[in-house]
N, C-alpha and C positions, 0 to 999 in steps of 0.2 A: 411777309408771311413765310417766304422760303427760309429766311434766316431763323424765324421762330422754329420751323420744323427741324432745321439743322441743329438748333440748340437743344430741342427736345430729344433728338436722336442721340446727341452727345450725353445728355443726362441719362437716357435709358442704358446706353453702353456703360456709362460710369456706374450705374446701379447694378448692372449684371456682374461686373468684375468682382466687387467685394462679395456678392452673393455666392459666386462660384468658389471664391477663396474660403468662405465660411463652410460651404458644403464639403470642400476638400479637407478642411481642418477637422470637421466633425467625423468624416469617414476615416481619416488617419487615426483619430482618437479612438474610434470604435474598433478599428483593426488592432490597435495597440492593446486595448483591453482584452480582446479575444486571445491575442498572442500571450499576454501575461497570465491569463487564466489557464491556458493549456500548459504553459511552462511551469506554473505552480503545481498543477495536477501531476505533471511528470515528476517533479522533484519530490512531492509528498508521497506519491505512489511508490516510487523507488525506495524512499526511506522506509515506508511501511513493509515493503517486500524484504528489505534487509533486516529490519527489526524482527518481523515475524519469522523469517527463516532462521535467525539466531536462536530464538526461543524454541522453535520446533526441533532444530538440530541438536542443541545441547540439552534440551529437556528429556530426550530419550535416555541418555546415559547417566543423568544426574538426578532424576526424579526420586528414586528410592533413597539415595544418600541424603538428599535434601529433607525428605520426610522423616528419615531416621534421626537426623540431627535436630529437627524441629520438635518431633513428638515421640521419638523412640519407636519401639517395635509395634506400638499400638497403631501408628499410622503407616509404617513402612512394610508391615506384613499384610498379606491379602491383596485386595483389589486396589488399594490406595495408589501404589506406584503406576499401575497400568492406567488408572483414571487420569493421573497427572500427565503421563506421557501422551495420552490421547488428547487431553486438553491443550497441551503444548502445540500439538499439530493443528488443533482447531483455531488457536490464536492466529495462525498464519492466514487462514481463510477469513477470519473476522476482521483482521487489519485491512485486507484488500477491499472487503465489502464496505467498510466505513468510509474510506476516501472516495471510492467510485460513486456511492450513493449520494454523498454530499455534493459532488460535482453535478450529478444528474439533477438533483433538487434545485441547485442554483441556476442551472442553464436551461431548465425546462419552462415551458409556458404552463398556464393553469390546466389546459386540456391535456397536455403531456403528463403532468403530475397526476391527474385523475386516471389516466391510462396506466401509469406506473403503480398506483395504489391498487388497481384491479389485479395487476400481475402479482402484487404482494399477497393478495388473498389466495391466489392459485398456489404460490410458493408455500404459504402457511398450511394449506391442505396437504401438499406434498410432504411437508415436514411431519405432520401428524401421521401420515401413512408410513413414512420412513421410520419414525419412532417405533410404531407398532411392530414393524418387520424386524428392525435391527435389535431391539431389546428382547424380542422372543428368541433370538439366536445367541447374542453375546452379552445379554444382561445390561448392566449400567453403562458400559462402554458404548452400547448401541445408541443411547440418548445423545452422547457427544458426537457420535458418527452422524446421527440424523441432523444435528445442528450444523455440522460441517457441510452436509449435502444442501441444507437450506441456504447457508452462506454462499456456497458455490453456485447455486441456481440464481440467487439474487445478484451476485457479482457478474455472472455471465450476461444477465439481462442489462445491467448497468454498462458493461463493456460494449454491448451492441448499441446502446443508445449513444454512448460517447463516440464510438466509431462513426455513427451516422452524423453526429454533430460536427465532427472534424471534417467529414466529407462535405457537409453543407457550408462550412466556413473555410473551404480550401483557398478561396481567393484572398481572404483576410490573413490566413496563416502563411500564405506564400510558400516558401520552401522550408518552413520550420518543421522539424522532425515530428512524426506522429507521437503524441504523448504516451500512448499505451505501449508501443513498441520500444520507445526510448526508456521506459521504466524497467525493462528487463535488464538485470545486472549483466556485467561483462562475463564472458564464458570462463575466464580465469577465476572470478569470484565465485561462480557457481561450482567450479571444480574444487575450490578451497572449502566450501561448505560441505561438499560430498566427502572429501578426504577427511575433514574434521569429524564428521559423523561416524565414519568408519573407524577412525582412530579411537574416539571416545567410547564407542560401543564395545570394541575389542578390549579396551582398557578395563571397562566394567566387568566383562566376562572373565578376564584373566585375574584381575586384582580384587574385585569385590562382587563375586557372583551372587551373594545373598548376605546383605548386612545384618539381617535378623539372626543369622546363625553365627557369624563372626565378622568383626570389623577391626582388623589390626590397624593401629594408628599409622604405621609406615605405608601400608597398602592404600589407606584412605588418602593420605597426603600425596602419594604418587599418582593416584587417580585424579585428584584435584589438580595436580601439576600438569597432567596431560590435557585437562580441560582448559586451563589457563593458557598453556602453550598453543593449543588449537585455536582458542579465541584470538590470541595475538596474531596467529597466522592468517586468520580471516580478516582481521582489522588491517594487517599489512597489505593484503591483496586488494582490499577496498581502497586504501590510501594510494596504492600504486596504479590501479586500473580505473579508478573512478574519480580522478582529480576534478574534472568539470562538475560532476555531481556534488562533490564536497564544497566546491565554490558556490554552487547554487544554494545549497543548504545554509551556508554561512550568510549569503546575501539575504536569504529569506527570513532567517531568524535573528541575525545580528545586524546586518547591513542596514535594514530598514529602520531599526531602532536608533542607530547612530544618525541616520539622515533626519529622523523626526526630532532628535535632540538638538541638532544643528539649526533646524528651522525654528 
C-alpha cells in the first residue's frame, strides 16, 4: 500500500510539472501578444502623426496654388483656399483619432465598448453645439473647426482608455516604452516641421501672395522648389532621427509579408 501511495504521489507530481509548463507557456504567449499590440499601436500612431503633420504643415502654403492649378480662379478665389487650409489641419486630428479608436475597440470588453459608445453620444452633442457657435462667427470654416474639436475630444478619451490599459498590463509589458509617449516624434523632427512651415509660408507671402491676381511662372516654380526642399529636409530629419521607427514600419508592412511567403 505504501508503494502504491508513493507511486500515486509520483504521478501527481508528474502531472503538475507539465501543467505548470503549459500555464507558463500560455502566459508568455499572452504577454507577447500584448507587447506586439502596443508596439504596433506605437508604430502606426507615430506614422499617422508624421503623415498628418506633413499634410497640415504643407497644406497651409500650397492650398491656394493647388486649387488654382486644378480649377483656376473659380476655386482659388474666395473661401476655397482657407477651407482647404483648415481641412489640412483637420486631417492631423482625424488621423490620430482613427488609430486610437481602433485600438480601443480591439482591446475593450463588451461593457467597455458600451461605455465608449455612450461617450460618443456626448461628443456628438458637443460637436453640434460647437458647429452652431463656430459657424456663427467664422462661417464655413467653423464647421471644419467643430469637426476638429470633435476629433480632439474623441482622441482624448481614447488616449485615456489606452493609458489605463497600459497601466493594467504593466506586468505583461515589463519595461517596454509607453506606446503613446513613444509615438511622439523626435524633437529634431518637430523642429524640422516647424521650420518648414515657416519657410513655405514666407515663400508664399513673398513669391505668390495672391495667385488670382498674378502667378508668374518663375515665382510659382520657385515656391514649389521651396516646398520640395522643405519636404526633403523633413524626410532627412526623419531618416536620421527615427531609424528605429523606420525599421518598425518596414517590419510591419514588408517584413511580415516576406515571412508569410517563406511559410
